[in-house]
N, CA, C and O of each residue as an XYZ file, in Angstrom:
384
protein
N      21.361     50.358   -137.934
C      21.838     49.233   -137.154
C      20.836     48.994   -136.036
O      20.481     49.907   -135.290
N      20.398     47.778   -135.938
C      19.469     47.411   -134.879
C      20.205     47.081   -133.589
O      21.434     47.030   -133.553
N      19.433     46.859   -132.534
C      20.017     46.561   -131.232
C      20.763     45.219   -131.265
O      21.812     45.069   -130.639
N      20.216     44.260   -131.995
C      20.882     42.959   -132.097
C      22.217     43.089   -132.820
O      23.210     42.485   -132.416
N      22.236     43.873   -133.882
C      23.494     44.095   -134.612
C      24.521     44.785   -133.733
O      25.705     44.452   -133.787
N      24.084     45.742   -132.924
C      25.002     46.452   -132.032
C      25.579     45.511   -130.974
O      26.763     45.590   -130.645
N      24.749     44.633   -130.453
C      25.216     43.672   -129.442
C      26.204     42.680   -130.057
O      27.228     42.365   -129.451
N      25.899     42.193   -131.252
C      26.796     41.252   -131.929
C      28.120     41.938   -132.261
O      29.185     41.341   -132.103
N      28.059     43.188   -132.721
C      29.285     43.933   -133.015
C      30.118     44.118   -131.756
O      31.340     43.974   -131.795
N      29.469     44.438   -130.638
C      30.213     44.591   -129.385
C      30.854     43.274   -128.970
O      32.002     43.261   -128.526
N      30.131     42.168   -129.106
C      30.687     40.858   -128.734
C      31.906     40.520   -129.589
O      32.900     40.008   -129.075
N      31.836     40.797   -130.875
C      32.967     40.513   -131.766
C      34.168     41.382   -131.389
O      35.291     40.886   -131.299
N      33.931     42.676   -131.171
C      35.018     43.582   -130.793
C      35.598     43.172   -129.445
O      36.816     43.173   -129.265
N      34.726     42.821   -128.493
C      35.198     42.464   -127.153
C      36.090     41.223   -127.198
O      37.164     41.213   -126.598
N      35.654     40.177   -127.904
C      36.441     38.948   -127.958
C      37.736     39.136   -128.744
O      38.760     38.558   -128.380
N      37.715     39.927   -129.807
C      38.957     40.188   -130.528
C      39.947     40.927   -129.633
O      41.140     40.625   -129.636
N      39.452     41.890   -128.872
C      40.307     42.619   -127.940
C      40.783     41.702   -126.826
O      41.935     41.792   -126.402
N      39.917     40.825   -126.348
C      40.270     39.901   -125.269
C      41.418     38.980   -125.686
O      42.327     38.721   -124.897
N      41.375     38.488   -126.926
C      42.435     37.602   -127.385
C      43.758     38.343   -127.568
O      44.820     37.720   -127.564
N      43.705     39.655   -127.726
C      44.935     40.448   -127.770
C      45.461     40.688   -126.361
O      46.668     40.614   -126.131
N      44.570     40.974   -125.418
C      44.965     41.302   -124.047
C      45.371     40.050   -123.260
O      46.209     40.138   -122.363
N      44.808     38.921   -123.570
C      45.015     37.701   -122.780
C      46.482     37.319   -122.555
O      46.842     37.000   -121.422
N      47.334     37.335   -123.564
C      48.718     36.920   -123.299
C      49.619     38.000   -122.696
O      50.771     37.710   -122.372
N      49.136     39.226   -122.537
C      49.970     40.300   -122.001
C      50.287     40.065   -120.527
O      49.413     39.682   -119.749
N      51.526     40.293   -120.158
C      52.012     40.143   -118.782
C      51.702     38.773   -118.184
O      51.402     38.658   -116.996
N      51.775     37.750   -119.008
C      51.522     36.400   -118.523
C      52.815     35.804   -117.975
O      53.863     35.884   -118.614
N      52.734     35.219   -116.810
C      53.867     34.519   -116.209
C      53.572     33.030   -116.262
O      52.550     32.576   -115.749
N      54.463     32.275   -116.880
C      54.251     30.836   -116.979
C      54.612     30.163   -115.660
O      55.274     30.750   -114.803
N      54.163     28.925   -115.517
C      54.475     28.164   -114.307
C      55.976     27.901   -114.214
O      56.534     27.847   -113.119
N      56.619     27.737   -115.355
C      58.060     27.506   -115.352
C      58.805     28.755   -114.859
O      59.758     28.644   -114.089
N      58.369     29.944   -115.303
C      58.994     31.181   -114.861
C      58.769     31.422   -113.368
O      59.639     31.950   -112.675
N      57.588     31.027   -112.882
C      57.272     31.208   -111.463
C      57.942     30.142   -110.597
O      58.060     30.312   -109.384
N      58.379     29.049   -111.211
C      59.052     27.984   -110.471
C      58.104     27.057   -109.731
O      58.526     26.336   -108.827
N      56.826     27.064   -110.101
C      55.819     26.228   -109.432
C      54.992     25.490   -110.485
O      53.866     25.891   -110.776
N      55.534     24.428   -111.052
C      54.819     23.664   -112.074
C      53.902     22.667   -111.383
O      54.367     21.799   -110.644
N      52.613     22.788   -111.620
C      51.618     21.879   -111.045
C      51.687     20.565   -111.805
O      51.675     20.567   -113.036
N      51.761     19.435   -111.095
C      51.817     18.141   -111.790
C      50.598     17.940   -112.690
O      49.462     18.198   -112.293
N      50.863     17.474   -113.910
C      49.792     17.226   -114.872
C      49.522     18.395   -115.797
O      48.636     18.315   -116.648
N      50.273     19.490   -115.648
C      50.095     20.645   -116.533
C      51.403     20.908   -117.277
O      52.465     20.416   -116.893
N      51.303     21.684   -118.338
C      52.487     22.058   -119.100
C      53.254     23.141   -118.362
O      52.690     23.904   -117.578
N      54.544     23.192   -118.628
C      55.364     24.236   -118.016
C      54.971     25.621   -118.515
O      55.198     26.619   -117.831
N      54.379     25.682   -119.714
C      54.021     26.972   -120.303
C      52.626     27.449   -119.893
O      52.175     28.496   -120.358
N      51.942     26.701   -119.035
C      50.619     27.118   -118.557
C      50.769     28.349   -117.660
O      51.776     28.488   -116.966
N      49.779     29.241   -117.670
C      49.892     30.434   -116.841
C      49.916     30.099   -115.356
O      49.181     29.225   -114.896
N      50.762     30.797   -114.614
C      50.817     30.601   -113.168
C      49.620     31.273   -112.507
O      48.994     30.694   -111.619
N      49.300     32.488   -112.935
C      48.142     33.223   -112.422
C      47.531     33.961   -113.607
O      48.041     34.999   -114.026
N      46.445     33.428   -114.142
C      45.882     33.965   -115.384
C      45.268     35.351   -115.224
O      45.302     36.138   -116.170
N      44.711     35.673   -114.069
C      44.062     36.969   -113.815
C      43.017     37.287   -114.891
O      43.013     38.374   -115.469
N      42.140     36.325   -115.144
C      41.158     36.473   -116.211
C      40.182     37.608   -115.921
O      39.809     38.340   -116.838
N      39.762     37.771   -114.676
C      38.839     38.856   -114.339
C      39.439     40.224   -114.599
O      38.776     41.108   -115.141
N      40.697     40.398   -114.211
C      41.383     41.675   -114.436
C      41.525     41.939   -115.939
O      41.335     43.065   -116.398
N      41.858     40.901   -116.690
C      42.022     41.062   -118.130
C      40.684     41.309   -118.821
O      40.634     41.994   -119.843
N      39.609     40.762   -118.277
C      38.278     41.028   -118.832
C      37.890     42.490   -118.620
O      37.293     43.107   -119.503
N      38.227     43.047   -117.452
C      37.960     44.471   -117.213
C      38.775     45.350   -118.153
O      38.251     46.307   -118.723
N      40.043     45.032   -118.314
C      40.892     45.801   -119.224
C      40.347     45.712   -120.643
O      40.315     46.706   -121.370
N      39.922     44.519   -121.028
C      39.342     44.324   -122.360
C      38.111     45.196   -122.547
O      37.937     45.808   -123.601
N      37.259     45.257   -121.537
C      36.045     46.065   -121.629
C      36.384     47.544   -121.760
O      35.741     48.262   -122.526
N      37.394     48.007   -121.016
C      37.803     49.410   -121.104
C      38.301     49.776   -122.499
O      38.097     50.903   -122.952
N      38.946     48.843   -123.176
C      39.415     49.111   -124.532
C      38.338     48.852   -125.580
O      38.289     49.545   -126.596
N      37.474     47.864   -125.348
C      36.478     47.479   -126.349
C      35.373     48.513   -126.509
O      34.868     48.707   -127.615
N      34.990     49.180   -125.425
C      33.887     50.146   -125.517
C      34.210     51.298   -126.470
O      33.388     51.590   -127.338
N      35.374     51.978   -126.355
C      35.635     53.049   -127.328
C      35.843     52.551   -128.759
O      35.481     53.238   -129.714
N      36.424     51.359   -128.909
C      36.582     50.803   -130.258
C      35.217     50.527   -130.861
O      34.964     50.851   -132.022
N      34.330     49.921   -130.060
C      32.965     49.634   -130.527
C      32.223     50.932   -130.861
O      31.526     51.012   -131.873
N      32.377     51.941   -130.008
C      31.699     53.224   -130.244
C      32.176     53.864   -131.544
O      31.366     54.402   -132.299
N      33.471     53.812   -131.811
C      33.998     54.388   -133.054
C      33.458     53.650   -134.277
O      33.063     54.278   -135.259
N      33.441     52.330   -134.220
C      32.916     51.549   -135.344
C      31.425     51.810   -135.530
O      30.944     51.908   -136.659
N      30.696     51.921   -134.423
C      29.259     52.189   -134.503
C      28.984     53.555   -135.122
O      28.079     53.691   -135.945
N      29.756     54.564   -134.730
C      29.590     55.910   -135.314
C      29.868     55.876   -136.808
O      29.143     56.494   -137.589
N      30.912     55.160   -137.211
C      31.233     55.069   -138.638
C      30.104     54.391   -139.405
O      29.748     54.828   -140.499
N      29.541     53.330   -138.842
C      28.455     52.616   -139.528
C      27.191     53.469   -139.587
O      26.561     53.576   -140.638
N      26.819     54.079   -138.454
C      25.577     54.851   -138.413
C      25.659     56.155   -139.208
O      24.641     56.639   -139.701
N      26.849     56.725   -139.336
C      26.981     57.964   -140.088
C      26.913     57.728   -141.587
O      26.620     58.650   -142.349
N      27.175     56.528   -142.006
C      27.122     56.213   -143.424
C      28.447     56.434   -144.135
O      28.502     56.351   -145.362
N      29.517     56.713   -143.398
C      30.834     56.892   -144.023
C      31.246     55.634   -144.760
O      31.826     55.701   -145.844
N      30.948     54.494   -144.176
C      31.212     53.211   -144.814
C      29.912     52.414   -144.771
O      29.307     52.247   -143.713
N      29.501     51.934   -145.915
C      28.282     51.138   -145.971
C      28.619     49.748   -146.504
O      29.758     49.467   -146.876
N      27.626     48.906   -146.533
C      27.825     47.543   -147.029
C      28.181     47.583   -148.511
O      28.963     46.760   -148.987
N      27.612     48.529   -149.232
C      27.907     48.644   -150.665
C      29.359     49.042   -150.920
O      29.922     48.694   -151.958
N      29.965     49.763   -149.991
C      31.382     50.100   -150.135
C      32.268     48.863   -150.013
O      33.373     48.840   -150.555
N      31.805     47.856   -149.322
C      32.561     46.628   -149.126
C      32.228     45.549   -150.152
O      32.743     44.433   -150.077
N      31.369     45.883   -151.104
C      30.960     44.932   -152.143
C      31.978     44.978   -153.279
O      31.778     45.664   -154.282
N      33.073     44.237   -153.106
C      34.160     44.270   -154.069
C      33.877     43.447   -155.316
O      34.527     43.654   -156.341
N      32.943     42.539   -155.260
C      32.683     41.656   -156.388
C      31.399     42.018   -157.142
O      31.011     41.305   -158.067
N      30.748     43.098   -156.766
C      29.558     43.562   -157.472
C      28.342     42.697   -157.293
O      27.484     42.661   -158.175
N      28.236     42.006   -156.198
C      27.101     41.109   -155.980
C      25.845     41.846   -155.546
O      24.757     41.271   -155.585
N      25.966     43.094   -155.134
C      24.792     43.840   -154.695
C      24.218     44.710   -155.812
O      23.223     45.404   -155.604
N      24.840     44.680   -157.001
C      24.323     45.435   -158.113
C      22.981     44.848   -158.529
O      22.787     43.633   -158.493
N      22.060     45.715   -158.924
C      20.755     45.192   -159.336
C      20.896     44.296   -160.574
O      21.635     44.602   -161.511
N      20.187     43.223   -160.541
C      20.216     42.276   -161.664
C      19.321     42.839   -162.774
O      18.136     43.099   -162.566
N      19.908     43.015   -163.934
C      19.130     43.532   -165.047
C      18.463     42.365   -165.754
O      19.107     41.507   -166.359
N      17.170     42.376   -165.649
C      16.407     41.296   -166.273
C      16.287     41.562   -167.766
O      15.807     42.616   -168.183
N      16.710     40.635   -168.536
C      16.586     40.769   -169.987
C      15.433     39.899   -170.443
O      15.397     38.691   -170.208
N      14.543     40.522   -171.066
C      13.356     39.796   -171.553
C      13.719     39.140   -172.887
O      14.122     39.812   -173.836
N      13.575     37.873   -172.936
C      13.878     37.133   -174.166
C      12.564     36.778   -174.862
O      12.163     35.617   -174.937
N      11.918     37.819   -175.364
C      10.640     37.597   -176.032
C      10.735     37.930   -177.476
O       9.750     37.804   -178.204
């Protein structure tokens, strides 16, 4: 795995974790009793995006590390995920 692959893998893991963490402990404007004109009642009253980004990072780093160890150790390779046999060598048949 190259450095670019590791960075892309971390970004994917981080954003997947972020979308899981984002709705946790969310208080809507309707629940808070302060609906800002022009917004939906279900909009967050205080999103706390920075706090949720930190929490996401704390969870994403060990998940990313575990996936990276599995990939680098060779326990799971791309060939293991080739369910349709597309990576099998093409046997050239000579029609002579």
